[in-house]
C-alpha positions in Angstrom: 84.6 116.0 124.5 85.1 112.8 122.5 87.1 114.6 119.9 89.3 116.2 122.5 89.9 112.7 124.1 90.9 111.4 120.7 93.3 114.2 120.1 94.8 113.7 123.6 95.2 110.0 122.9 97.0 110.7 119.6 99.3 113.2 121.2 100.1 110.8 124.0 100.8 108.0 121.5 103.1 110.2 119.4 105.0 111.3 122.6 105.5 107.6 123.5 106.7 106.8 120.0 109.2 109.7 120.1 110.5 108.7 123.5 110.9 105.1 122.3 112.7 106.3 119.2 115.2 108.4 121.2 115.7 105.5 123.6 116.4 103.2 120.7 118.8 105.6 119.1 120.9 106.3 122.2 120.7 103.0 124.1 119.8 100.3 121.6 120.8 101.7 118.3 124.5 100.9 118.6 126.3 97.7 117.5 125.5 94.7 119.7 128.3 93.3 121.9 130.2 90.7 120.1 133.6 89.0 119.8 136.2 91.3 118.2 139.8 90.8 117.5 142.1 92.2 120.2 139.1 93.3 122.4 137.7 91.7 125.5 134.3 92.3 127.2 134.8 93.0 130.9 132.5 93.3 133.9 129.3 95.2 133.3 128.8 98.6 134.8 126.6 98.1 138.0 124.2 100.8 137.0 123.9 101.2 133.2 123.6 104.8 132.0 124.9 107.2 129.3 126.2 110.8 129.2 128.4 110.2 132.2 131.6 111.8 133.5 134.7 109.6 133.8 138.3 109.7 134.8 141.2 107.6 136.1 142.8 107.8 139.5 145.3 105.4 140.9 144.8 102.9 138.1 141.0 102.8 138.6 138.3 104.1 136.3 135.6 106.3 137.9 132.2 106.8 136.2 129.8 109.4 137.6 126.3 110.6 137.0 124.6 110.3 133.6 121.1 109.5 132.2 119.4 106.2 133.0 116.3 104.3 132.0 113.5 105.0 129.6 112.7 108.3 131.3 116.3 109.5 131.1 116.4 110.1 134.8 119.5 112.1 135.9 121.8 110.0 138.1 124.0 110.7 141.1 125.6 107.2 141.0 129.4 106.8 141.0 131.2 103.5 140.2 134.9 102.6 140.2 136.4 99.8 138.0 139.6 98.1 139.1 141.4 96.3 136.3 143.5 94.4 138.9 140.3 92.6 140.2 138.1 93.1 137.1 135.4 94.3 139.4 133.3 97.4 140.0 132.8 99.1 143.4 129.9 101.4 144.1 131.2 104.7 145.5 129.7 107.6 147.4 127.1 109.4 145.2 127.6 112.8 143.7 126.4 115.7 145.9 123.7 116.3 143.3 122.6 114.3 140.2 124.3 115.4 137.0 124.3 114.5 133.3 126.7 115.6 130.6 129.2 116.6 133.3 133.0 116.3 132.8 135.4 114.1 134.9 139.1 114.0 135.4 141.7 112.5 137.7 144.5 114.6 139.1 147.0 114.0 142.0 144.9 111.2 143.6 141.5 112.9 143.4 138.6 112.4 141.0 137.0 115.7 139.9 133.5 116.2 138.3 132.5 119.6 136.9 129.4 121.2 135.4 126.7 119.3 133.5 123.0 119.5 133.7 121.0 119.1 137.0 118.0 116.9 137.8 115.4 119.6 136.8 116.9 121.1 133.6 120.0 121.0 131.4 121.1 124.6 132.1 125.0 124.5 132.3 126.0 124.2 136.0 129.0 125.8 137.6 129.8 123.4 140.5 132.9 121.3 140.7 133.4 118.5 143.2 136.4 116.3 144.2 136.2 112.7 145.4 138.9 111.4 147.7 138.8 107.7 146.9 140.6 106.8 150.2 137.8 108.4 152.3 135.0 107.9 149.7 133.9 111.5 150.3 133.1 114.4 148.1 134.2 118.0 148.6 132.6 121.0 146.9 135.2 123.4 145.5 135.2 127.0 144.2 132.7 127.1 141.3 133.7 127.6 137.7 133.6 131.1 136.3 130.7 130.0 134.1 128.5 126.9 133.7 129.4 124.3 131.2 127.4 121.3 129.7 128.7 118.5 127.5 132.3 119.7 127.9 135.5 118.0 128.8 138.1 118.4 131.6 141.7 117.1 131.7 144.5 117.3 134.2 147.9 118.6 133.1 150.9 119.6 135.2 148.9 120.0 138.4 146.1 122.0 136.9 142.6 121.2 135.5 141.6 122.5 132.1 137.9 122.7 131.1 137.4 122.9 127.3 134.3 123.1 125.0 130.7 122.5 125.9 127.7 124.7 126.0 128.3 127.9 128.1 128.5 131.6 127.9 131.8 131.5 126.1 134.4 129.1 124.6 137.2 130.2 126.9 139.4 127.7 128.5 138.7 127.5 132.2 141.7 126.6 134.4 141.5 125.4 138.0 144.4 125.4 140.4 143.7 122.9 143.2 146.5 124.3 145.4 144.7 127.7 145.8 141.1 126.6 144.9 141.0 129.3 142.3 140.0 129.6 138.6 141.5 131.6 135.8 140.6 131.7 132.1 142.5 131.1 128.9 142.0 131.8 125.2 138.8 131.2 123.4 138.5 127.9 121.5 138.6 128.5 117.7 135.3 126.6 117.2 133.0 126.2 120.2 131.4 122.8 120.3 129.9 120.3 122.7 130.2 116.5 123.0 133.9 116.7 122.1 136.7 114.5 123.3 139.8 115.9 125.0 143.2 114.5 126.2 146.3 116.0 127.7 149.2 114.9 125.4 152.6 116.3 124.2 152.4 119.2 126.7 149.0 120.4 125.4 145.2 119.9 125.6 143.8 118.3 122.5 140.1 119.1 121.7 138.9 116.4 119.3 135.8 116.2 117.2 132.5 117.3 118.8 129.1 118.6 117.7 127.9 122.0 116.5 124.4 123.1 115.3 125.4 122.3 111.7 126.6 118.7 112.5 129.5 116.6 113.8 133.1 117.6 113.3 136.4 115.9 112.4 138.2 119.0 113.7 141.2 118.9 116.1 142.5 121.9 118.0 145.4 122.0 120.4 145.7 124.4 123.4 149.2 125.3 124.6 149.1 126.4 128.2 152.5 127.9 128.0 151.5 130.5 125.4 147.7 130.5 125.9 147.2 129.9 122.2 145.3 127.3 120.0 146.7 125.6 116.9 145.2 123.2 114.4 145.9 119.5 114.8 145.4 116.7 112.3 141.7 116.1 111.6 140.1 112.8 112.5 139.8 110.2 109.8 136.0 110.4 110.3 133.9 113.0 112.1 132.5 111.9 115.5 131.0 113.3 118.7 130.6 111.9 122.2 133.5 109.6 121.6 135.7 108.1 124.4 139.3 109.1 124.5 142.7 108.3 126.1 146.4 108.9 125.8 148.6 105.8 125.9 152.2 107.1 126.1 152.6 109.4 123.1 149.6 107.9 121.2 146.0 109.4 121.4 143.2 106.9 121.0 139.6 107.9 120.1 136.9 105.2 120.1 133.2 105.0 119.3 130.9 108.0 119.4 128.1 109.2 117.2 128.0 109.1 113.4 127.5 112.3 111.4 123.8 113.1 110.8 122.8 113.6 114.5 120.5 110.5 114.3 122.0 109.1 117.4 123.6 106.1 115.6 126.7 104.9 117.5 129.8 103.7 115.7 132.3 101.0 116.7 135.4 102.6 115.1 
């Protein structure tokens, strides 16, 4: 009995150490906030968390779901940042908690798709739309397949879901006007934790993670021809980066360094 108790204590201690190590890597292992040329630190997110979904609607940034705390609890929280007032507003929560979901703004609505639920990280199929004026969520027709750690962008009145863990690497295309889905060509290299933007008439899938490591790869989807082409590779490989398109310029910032040790970069 004493030997069993010792073994149990050792296993418990090891579990705690592993949890602390993961927590450090993902939440504390990045560069500390500091003064940086041309950058400014703004208001802190009301509920700190990672692996969120995000998108812009009407000049405000919306952040939804994610993982929070030492236990990596799955969140249903939604916050909106207004640059005009430099302040956050707590919005109506997601219909269900989600992590590694994708977010996008389109025609005045904020959409959140897929991700992992509160009980497991199996790719989910749901997609919801938030009407910021009413602060109310609406459930829409589900995706043709679940996706996890994917990206979603709005382009010419449609939503495009690319990458992530799922049954296939097909592009999933949502038409809000008819609440229907269609599918496009398979992505050349299926990966998760990628970045994606709509720019120059196409959907750019940038970086990301595969079993063998982190990529510098860039692929461009052309909706008009339902084809993929190669884009210029990143200067350095990264996954889980943030992304944006400013006019004709694509900006990729941060993410994880190659090696899958969870180390965040400030590039």
